[in-house]
VODOKOL-957756 format. One line per 10 residues: number of its first residue (from 1); their letters; for each residue x, y, z of N, C-alpha, C, CB. Coordinates in nm, 2 decimals. Glycine has a CB too. Layout:
<lumkes>
NUM	A	X,Y,Z,X,Y,Z,X,Y,Z,X,Y,Z; ...
</lumkes>
This chain:
<lumkes>
1	MTRFGKRFAI	0.08,-0.12,0.00,0.00,0.00,0.00,0.09,0.12,0.00,-0.10,0.00,0.12; 0.05,0.22,-0.07,0.13,0.34,-0.08,0.11,0.43,0.04,0.10,0.42,-0.21; 0.19,0.53,0.05,0.18,0.62,0.17,0.05,0.70,0.16,0.29,0.72,0.16; 0.01,0.74,0.04,-0.12,0.81,0.03,-0.24,0.72,0.07,-0.13,0.86,-0.11; -0.23,0.59,0.03,-0.34,0.50,0.07,-0.35,0.47,0.21,-0.31,0.37,0.00; -0.24,0.47,0.29,-0.24,0.45,0.43,-0.30,0.57,0.50,-0.10,0.42,0.49; -0.26,0.69,0.45,-0.31,0.81,0.51,-0.46,0.82,0.49,-0.24,0.94,0.46; -0.51,0.79,0.37,-0.65,0.79,0.34,-0.73,0.70,0.43,-0.67,0.76,0.19; -0.68,0.58,0.45,-0.74,0.48,0.53,-0.75,0.52,0.67,-0.67,0.34,0.52; -0.65,0.58,0.73,-0.65,0.63,0.86,-0.75,0.75,0.88,-0.51,0.68,0.91
11	RQRRAQRGVY	-0.75,0.84,0.78,-0.85,0.95,0.79,-0.99,0.89,0.78,-0.83,1.05,0.67; -1.02,0.79,0.70,-1.15,0.73,0.69,-1.19,0.67,0.82,-1.15,0.63,0.58; -1.10,0.60,0.89,-1.14,0.54,1.02,-1.17,0.65,1.12,-1.02,0.45,1.07; -1.09,0.75,1.13,-1.12,0.86,1.22,-1.25,0.93,1.19,-1.00,0.97,1.21; -1.29,0.94,1.07,-1.41,1.01,1.03,-1.53,0.92,1.07,-1.42,1.04,0.89; -1.52,0.79,1.08,-1.63,0.70,1.11,-1.65,0.67,1.26,-1.61,0.58,1.04; -1.56,0.72,1.35,-1.57,0.68,1.49,-1.70,0.72,1.56,-1.46,0.75,1.57; -1.76,0.83,1.53,-1.89,0.87,1.60,-2.01,0.80,1.54,-1.90,1.02,1.58; -2.00,0.75,1.43,-2.11,0.68,1.36,-2.15,0.56,1.45,-2.08,0.64,1.22; -2.06,0.49,1.50,-2.09,0.37,1.58,-2.16,0.40,1.71,-1.96,0.29,1.61
21	AIEYAFVFLF	-2.13,0.51,1.77,-2.20,0.56,1.89,-2.34,0.59,1.86,-2.12,0.68,1.96; -2.36,0.66,1.75,-2.50,0.70,1.71,-2.58,0.58,1.68,-2.50,0.80,1.59; -2.52,0.49,1.60,-2.59,0.36,1.57,-2.63,0.28,1.69,-2.51,0.28,1.47; -2.54,0.28,1.79,-2.56,0.20,1.91,-2.68,0.27,1.99,-2.44,0.20,2.00; -2.68,0.40,1.99,-2.79,0.48,2.06,-2.92,0.44,2.00,-2.76,0.63,2.06; -2.93,0.44,1.87,-3.06,0.41,1.81,-3.11,0.27,1.83,-3.06,0.44,1.66; -3.01,0.18,1.82,-3.05,0.03,1.84,-3.08,0.01,1.99,-2.93,-0.05,1.80; -3.01,0.07,2.08,-3.04,0.06,2.22,-3.18,0.11,2.26,-2.93,0.13,2.31; -3.22,0.23,2.21,-3.35,0.28,2.23,-3.46,0.18,2.18,-3.37,0.42,2.17; -3.44,0.13,2.06,-3.54,0.04,2.01,-3.55,-0.09,2.10,-3.50,0.00,1.87
31	LFGLLYTIIC	-3.43,-0.15,2.13,-3.44,-0.27,2.21,-3.49,-0.25,2.35,-3.30,-0.33,2.21; -3.45,-0.14,2.41,-3.50,-0.11,2.54,-3.65,-0.09,2.54,-3.43,0.02,2.60; -3.70,-0.02,2.44,-3.85,0.00,2.43,-3.92,-0.13,2.41,-3.88,0.09,2.31; -3.86,-0.22,2.33,-3.92,-0.35,2.31,-3.92,-0.43,2.44,-3.84,-0.43,2.20; -3.81,-0.43,2.51,-3.80,-0.50,2.64,-3.90,-0.45,2.74,-3.66,-0.49,2.70; -3.92,-0.31,2.75,-4.01,-0.25,2.84,-4.15,-0.29,2.81,-3.99,-0.10,2.84; -4.19,-0.29,2.68,-4.32,-0.33,2.64,-4.35,-0.47,2.67,-4.34,-0.31,2.49; -4.26,-0.56,2.65,-4.27,-0.70,2.69,-4.30,-0.72,2.84,-4.15,-0.79,2.64; -4.22,-0.65,2.92,-4.24,-0.66,3.07,-4.37,-0.60,3.11,-4.12,-0.58,3.14; -4.41,-0.49,3.05,-4.54,-0.43,3.09,-4.66,-0.52,3.05,-4.56,-0.29,3.02
41	YGILFTFKVA	-4.66,-0.57,2.93,-4.76,-0.66,2.89,-4.76,-0.80,2.97,-4.76,-0.69,2.74; -4.64,-0.84,3.01,-4.63,-0.95,3.10,-4.70,-0.93,3.23,-4.48,-0.99,3.12; -4.68,-0.81,3.29,-4.75,-0.78,3.41,-4.90,-0.77,3.39,-4.70,-0.64,3.47; -4.95,-0.71,3.29,-5.09,-0.71,3.26,-5.15,-0.85,3.24,-5.12,-0.62,3.13; -5.07,-0.93,3.17,-5.12,-1.07,3.15,-5.13,-1.15,3.28,-5.02,-1.15,3.05; -5.03,-1.12,3.37,-5.03,-1.19,3.50,-5.15,-1.14,3.58,-4.90,-1.15,3.58; -5.18,-1.01,3.58,-5.30,-0.96,3.65,-5.43,-1.02,3.59,-5.31,-0.81,3.65; -5.44,-1.03,3.46,-5.56,-1.09,3.40,-5.58,-1.23,3.44,-5.54,-1.07,3.24; -5.47,-1.31,3.44,-5.48,-1.45,3.47,-5.52,-1.47,3.62,-5.35,-1.52,3.45; -5.46,-1.38,3.71,-5.50,-1.39,3.85,-5.64,-1.35,3.87,-5.41,-1.29,3.93
51	LQNAAEDGAR	-5.70,-1.25,3.80,-5.84,-1.22,3.81,-5.92,-1.34,3.76,-5.87,-1.09,3.73; -5.88,-1.40,3.66,-5.96,-1.52,3.61,-5.96,-1.63,3.71,-5.90,-1.57,3.47; -5.84,-1.66,3.77,-5.83,-1.76,3.87,-5.92,-1.73,3.99,-5.69,-1.78,3.91; -5.92,-1.60,4.03,-6.01,-1.56,4.15,-6.15,-1.58,4.11,-5.98,-1.42,4.19; -6.19,-1.55,3.99,-6.33,-1.57,3.95,-6.37,-1.72,3.95,-6.36,-1.51,3.81; -6.28,-1.80,3.90,-6.30,-1.94,3.89,-6.31,-2.00,4.03,-6.19,-2.02,3.82; -6.23,-1.96,4.13,-6.23,-2.01,4.26,-6.37,-1.97,4.33,-6.12,-1.96,4.35; -6.41,-1.84,4.30,-6.54,-1.80,4.36,-6.65,-1.88,4.30,-6.56,-1.65,4.32; -6.65,-1.91,4.17,-6.76,-1.99,4.11,-6.76,-2.13,4.17,-6.74,-2.00,3.96; -6.64,-2.19,4.19,-6.63,-2.32,4.26,-6.69,-2.32,4.40,-6.49,-2.38,4.26
61	AALRYQPTIA	-6.66,-2.21,4.47,-6.72,-2.20,4.60,-6.87,-2.20,4.60,-6.66,-2.07,4.67; -6.93,-2.15,4.50,-7.08,-2.15,4.49,-7.13,-2.30,4.48,-7.12,-2.07,4.37; -7.05,-2.39,4.44,-7.09,-2.53,4.43,-7.10,-2.60,4.56,-7.00,-2.60,4.33; -7.02,-2.55,4.66,-7.02,-2.61,4.79,-7.16,-2.60,4.85,-6.91,-2.55,4.88; -7.20,-2.69,4.93,-7.33,-2.69,4.99,-7.36,-2.56,5.07,-7.35,-2.81,5.08; -7.47,-2.50,5.04,-7.52,-2.38,5.11,-7.67,-2.40,5.11,-7.48,-2.24,5.05; -7.74,-2.37,5.22,-7.88,-2.39,5.23,-7.96,-2.31,5.12,-7.93,-2.36,5.36; -7.92,-2.19,5.09,-8.00,-2.11,5.00,-7.91,-2.05,4.89,-8.06,-1.99,5.08; -7.97,-2.01,4.78,-7.89,-1.95,4.67,-7.83,-1.82,4.71,-7.99,-1.93,4.55; -7.90,-1.74,4.79,-7.84,-1.62,4.84,-7.71,-1.64,4.91,-7.93,-1.54,4.93
71	QRLTEAQSVA	-7.70,-1.75,4.99,-7.58,-1.78,5.06,-7.47,-1.83,4.97,-7.61,-1.89,5.17; -7.51,-1.90,4.86,-7.42,-1.94,4.76,-7.35,-1.82,4.69,-7.48,-2.03,4.65; -7.44,-1.72,4.66,-7.38,-1.60,4.60,-7.29,-1.53,4.69,-7.50,-1.51,4.56; -7.32,-1.52,4.82,-7.24,-1.45,4.92,-7.11,-1.53,4.93,-7.31,-1.44,5.05; -7.11,-1.66,4.94,-6.99,-1.74,4.95,-6.90,-1.72,4.82,-7.02,-1.89,4.97; -6.96,-1.72,4.71,-6.88,-1.70,4.58,-6.81,-1.56,4.58,-6.97,-1.71,4.46; -6.88,-1.46,4.63,-6.82,-1.32,4.63,-6.71,-1.32,4.74,-6.93,-1.22,4.66; -6.73,-1.38,4.85,-6.63,-1.37,4.96,-6.50,-1.44,4.92,-6.69,-1.42,5.09; -6.52,-1.56,4.86,-6.40,-1.64,4.82,-6.32,-1.56,4.71,-6.44,-1.78,4.77; -6.40,-1.51,4.61,-6.33,-1.43,4.50,-6.26,-1.31,4.56,-6.43,-1.39,4.40
81	TQKTQGWWPA	-6.32,-1.24,4.66,-6.26,-1.13,4.72,-6.13,-1.17,4.80,-6.35,-1.06,4.82; -6.13,-1.28,4.87,-6.02,-1.33,4.94,-5.90,-1.36,4.84,-6.05,-1.45,5.02; -5.93,-1.41,4.73,-5.83,-1.45,4.63,-5.77,-1.32,4.57,-5.89,-1.54,4.52; -5.83,-1.21,4.57,-5.77,-1.09,4.51,-5.70,-1.01,4.61,-5.88,-1.00,4.44; -5.72,-1.03,4.74,-5.65,-0.96,4.84,-5.51,-1.01,4.86,-5.72,-0.96,4.97; -5.41,-0.92,4.89,-5.28,-0.96,4.92,-5.18,-0.94,4.80,-5.28,-1.10,4.97; -5.22,-0.98,4.68,-5.13,-0.97,4.57,-5.15,-0.85,4.48,-5.13,-1.10,4.49; -5.28,-0.80,4.49,-5.31,-0.69,4.40,-5.25,-0.56,4.46,-5.47,-0.67,4.40; -5.19,-0.48,4.37,-5.13,-0.35,4.42,-5.23,-0.26,4.49,-5.07,-0.28,4.30; -5.19,-0.21,4.61,-5.28,-0.13,4.69,-5.32,0.00,4.62,-5.22,-0.10,4.82
91	ALGTPAPQAT	-5.23,0.05,4.54,-5.25,0.18,4.47,-5.37,0.17,4.37,-5.13,0.23,4.40; -5.40,0.05,4.33,-5.51,0.03,4.23,-5.64,0.01,4.30,-5.48,-0.08,4.14; -5.64,-0.02,4.43,-5.77,-0.05,4.50,-5.80,-0.19,4.47,-5.88,0.05,4.46; -5.88,-0.25,4.56,-5.91,-0.39,4.54,-6.04,-0.41,4.46,-5.94,-0.46,4.68; -6.03,-0.49,4.35,-6.15,-0.51,4.27,-6.26,-0.57,4.35,-6.12,-0.59,4.14; -6.39,-0.54,4.32,-6.50,-0.59,4.39,-6.57,-0.70,4.30,-6.60,-0.48,4.43; -6.56,-0.82,4.34,-6.63,-0.93,4.26,-6.78,-0.92,4.26,-6.58,-1.07,4.30; -6.85,-0.96,4.16,-6.99,-0.96,4.16,-7.04,-1.10,4.12,-7.05,-0.85,4.06; -7.12,-1.16,4.20,-7.18,-1.29,4.17,-7.33,-1.27,4.14,-7.16,-1.39,4.29; -7.37,-1.32,4.02,-7.51,-1.31,3.98,-7.57,-1.44,3.95,-7.52,-1.22,3.86
101	LEQAGPSCGS	-7.70,-1.45,3.98,-7.77,-1.58,3.95,-7.84,-1.56,3.81,-7.88,-1.60,4.06; -7.82,-1.66,3.73,-7.88,-1.66,3.60,-7.98,-1.78,3.59,-7.78,-1.68,3.48; -8.11,-1.75,3.58,-8.22,-1.85,3.58,-8.27,-1.87,3.44,-8.33,-1.81,3.68; -8.30,-1.99,3.40,-8.36,-2.02,3.27,-8.51,-2.02,3.28,-8.31,-2.16,3.21; -8.56,-2.05,3.40,-8.70,-2.06,3.42,-8.74,-1.96,3.54,-8.75,-2.20,3.46; -8.87,-1.97,3.58,-8.92,-1.89,3.69,-8.85,-1.92,3.83,-9.07,-1.90,3.71; -8.81,-2.04,3.84,-8.74,-2.08,3.97,-8.64,-2.19,3.94,-8.84,-2.13,4.08; -8.54,-2.20,4.03,-8.44,-2.30,4.01,-8.49,-2.44,4.04,-8.31,-2.27,4.10; -8.46,-2.54,3.96,-8.51,-2.67,3.99,-8.42,-2.77,3.92,-8.65,-2.69,3.94; -8.47,-2.90,3.93,-8.38,-3.01,3.87,-8.41,-3.03,3.72,-8.41,-3.13,3.95
111	EWNNRCSISV	-8.52,-2.97,3.67,-8.54,-2.99,3.52,-8.45,-2.89,3.44,-8.69,-2.96,3.49; -8.43,-2.93,3.32,-8.34,-2.85,3.24,-8.40,-2.71,3.21,-8.31,-2.92,3.10; -8.53,-2.70,3.20,-8.60,-2.57,3.17,-8.59,-2.48,3.29,-8.75,-2.59,3.14; -8.56,-2.53,3.41,-8.55,-2.45,3.53,-8.41,-2.45,3.58,-8.64,-2.51,3.64; -8.31,-2.46,3.49,-8.17,-2.47,3.53,-8.13,-2.33,3.59,-8.08,-2.51,3.42; -8.03,-2.33,3.67,-7.97,-2.21,3.73,-7.82,-2.22,3.72,-8.02,-2.19,3.87; -7.76,-2.10,3.70,-7.61,-2.10,3.71,-7.57,-1.97,3.78,-7.55,-2.10,3.56; -7.45,-1.98,3.84,-7.40,-1.86,3.91,-7.28,-1.81,3.83,-7.36,-1.90,4.06; -7.28,-1.69,3.80,-7.17,-1.63,3.73,-7.09,-1.53,3.82,-7.22,-1.55,3.60; -6.96,-1.54,3.82,-6.88,-1.46,3.90,-6.79,-1.37,3.81,-6.79,-1.54,4.01
121	TITMNLREGN	-6.80,-1.24,3.82,-6.72,-1.15,3.74,-6.64,-1.06,3.82,-6.82,-1.07,3.64; -6.52,-1.04,3.79,-6.43,-0.95,3.86,-6.37,-0.85,3.75,-6.31,-1.02,3.94; -6.40,-0.73,3.76,-6.36,-0.63,3.66,-6.28,-0.52,3.73,-6.48,-0.56,3.59; -6.16,-0.49,3.68,-6.08,-0.38,3.73,-6.06,-0.28,3.62,-5.94,-0.44,3.78; -6.11,-0.16,3.64,-6.10,-0.05,3.55,-5.96,0.01,3.57,-6.21,0.05,3.56; -5.88,0.02,3.47,-5.75,0.08,3.48,-5.74,0.23,3.45,-5.66,0.00,3.38; -5.85,0.29,3.41,-5.84,0.43,3.37,-5.94,0.51,3.45,-5.87,0.44,3.22; -5.98,0.48,3.57,-6.08,0.55,3.64,-6.01,0.61,3.77,-6.20,0.47,3.69; -6.03,0.74,3.80,-5.98,0.80,3.92,-5.84,0.79,3.94,-6.06,0.74,4.04; -5.80,0.73,4.05,-5.66,0.71,4.09,-5.59,0.60,4.02,-5.64,0.70,4.24
131	QKHLFALPLP	-5.66,0.52,3.94,-5.61,0.40,3.88,-5.56,0.43,3.74,-5.72,0.30,3.87; -5.52,0.55,3.71,-5.47,0.59,3.58,-5.33,0.53,3.55,-5.47,0.73,3.56; -5.25,0.52,3.66,-5.11,0.48,3.64,-5.09,0.34,3.70,-5.02,0.58,3.70; -5.08,0.24,3.61,-5.05,0.10,3.66,-4.90,0.08,3.69,-5.10,0.00,3.56; -4.82,0.15,3.61,-4.68,0.14,3.62,-4.61,0.27,3.65,-4.61,0.08,3.50; -4.49,0.27,3.70,-4.42,0.40,3.72,-4.40,0.47,3.59,-4.28,0.37,3.79; -4.37,0.40,3.49,-4.36,0.46,3.35,-4.47,0.40,3.27,-4.21,0.44,3.29; -4.59,0.45,3.27,-4.70,0.38,3.20,-4.68,0.37,3.05,-4.83,0.45,3.24; -4.75,0.27,3.00,-4.76,0.26,2.85,-4.85,0.37,2.80,-4.82,0.12,2.81; -4.84,0.41,2.68,-4.93,0.51,2.62,-5.07,0.46,2.63,-4.89,0.54,2.48
141	YFAMPDALSG	-5.17,0.55,2.64,-5.31,0.51,2.66,-5.36,0.43,2.54,-5.39,0.63,2.68; -5.31,0.45,2.42,-5.36,0.37,2.31,-5.32,0.23,2.32,-5.31,0.43,2.18; -5.21,0.20,2.40,-5.17,0.06,2.41,-5.22,-0.01,2.54,-5.01,0.06,2.42; -5.28,0.06,2.63,-5.33,0.00,2.75,-5.48,-0.03,2.74,-5.32,0.10,2.87; -5.52,-0.15,2.79,-5.67,-0.18,2.79,-5.74,-0.09,2.89,-5.69,-0.33,2.82; -5.87,-0.07,2.87,-5.95,0.01,2.96,-5.97,-0.07,3.09,-6.08,0.05,2.90; -5.99,-0.20,3.08,-6.02,-0.28,3.20,-5.96,-0.42,3.18,-6.17,-0.28,3.23; -5.94,-0.48,3.30,-5.90,-0.62,3.30,-6.02,-0.69,3.37,-5.77,-0.65,3.38; -6.06,-0.81,3.32,-6.17,-0.88,3.39,-6.14,-1.03,3.38,-6.30,-0.84,3.32; -6.21,-1.10,3.48,-6.21,-1.24,3.48,-6.35,-1.29,3.51,-6.11,-1.30,3.59
151	QATVLLEGAA	-6.40,-1.39,3.44,-6.54,-1.43,3.45,-6.54,-1.59,3.45,-6.63,-1.38,3.34; -6.62,-1.64,3.54,-6.65,-1.78,3.54,-6.79,-1.81,3.58,-6.55,-1.85,3.65; -6.85,-1.92,3.52,-6.99,-1.95,3.54,-6.99,-2.10,3.57,-7.07,-1.92,3.41; -7.07,-2.13,3.67,-7.10,-2.28,3.70,-7.25,-2.30,3.70,-7.04,-2.31,3.85; -7.28,-2.42,3.65,-7.42,-2.47,3.65,-7.45,-2.54,3.78,-7.44,-2.56,3.52; -7.55,-2.49,3.84,-7.59,-2.56,3.97,-7.67,-2.69,3.94,-7.68,-2.46,4.06; -7.63,-2.79,4.02,-7.70,-2.92,4.00,-7.84,-2.90,4.06,-7.62,-3.03,4.07; -7.94,-2.95,3.99,-8.07,-2.94,4.03,-8.11,-3.01,4.16,-8.16,-2.99,3.92; -8.05,-3.12,4.18,-8.08,-3.20,4.30,-8.02,-3.13,4.43,-8.02,-3.34,4.29; -7.92,-3.05,4.41,-7.86,-2.98,4.53,-7.93,-2.85,4.57,-7.72,-2.95,4.50
161	I	-8.02,-2.81,4.48,-8.09,-2.68,4.51,-8.21,-2.70,4.60,-8.14,-2.61,4.38
</lumkes>
């Protein structure tokens, strides 16, 4: 290589030094944003699954023997409430489960036309009042769901009513 060629190559390397830092900055921002999004949606998915499990446990509690349907509804709500306490972030407030009776006929009975089921629903609104910020650095509002919910329904056995 000639002298001129060596000087030119050295000048070219010096001129390109800052490009690598800029390229790294752009790639880092993209990868960090991607990692942050995955973590945030992982937390949302965990909360959704936990609400679903609490609703299912409440619905199963309604199947345990209780003398009246009103007591079954109360038991379903109390078990679902117990399952949401302790792990749910206090800043969001505890979601209030709702247990409802769904009747096919005028009264619950052992015939299919008079079947009854109990539905337990737990809904947590993420954009009401003090519940606007789920994370320290929240996702943009267009990427956040309005609410998380879990729902479970059980069919009551006619002979047990």
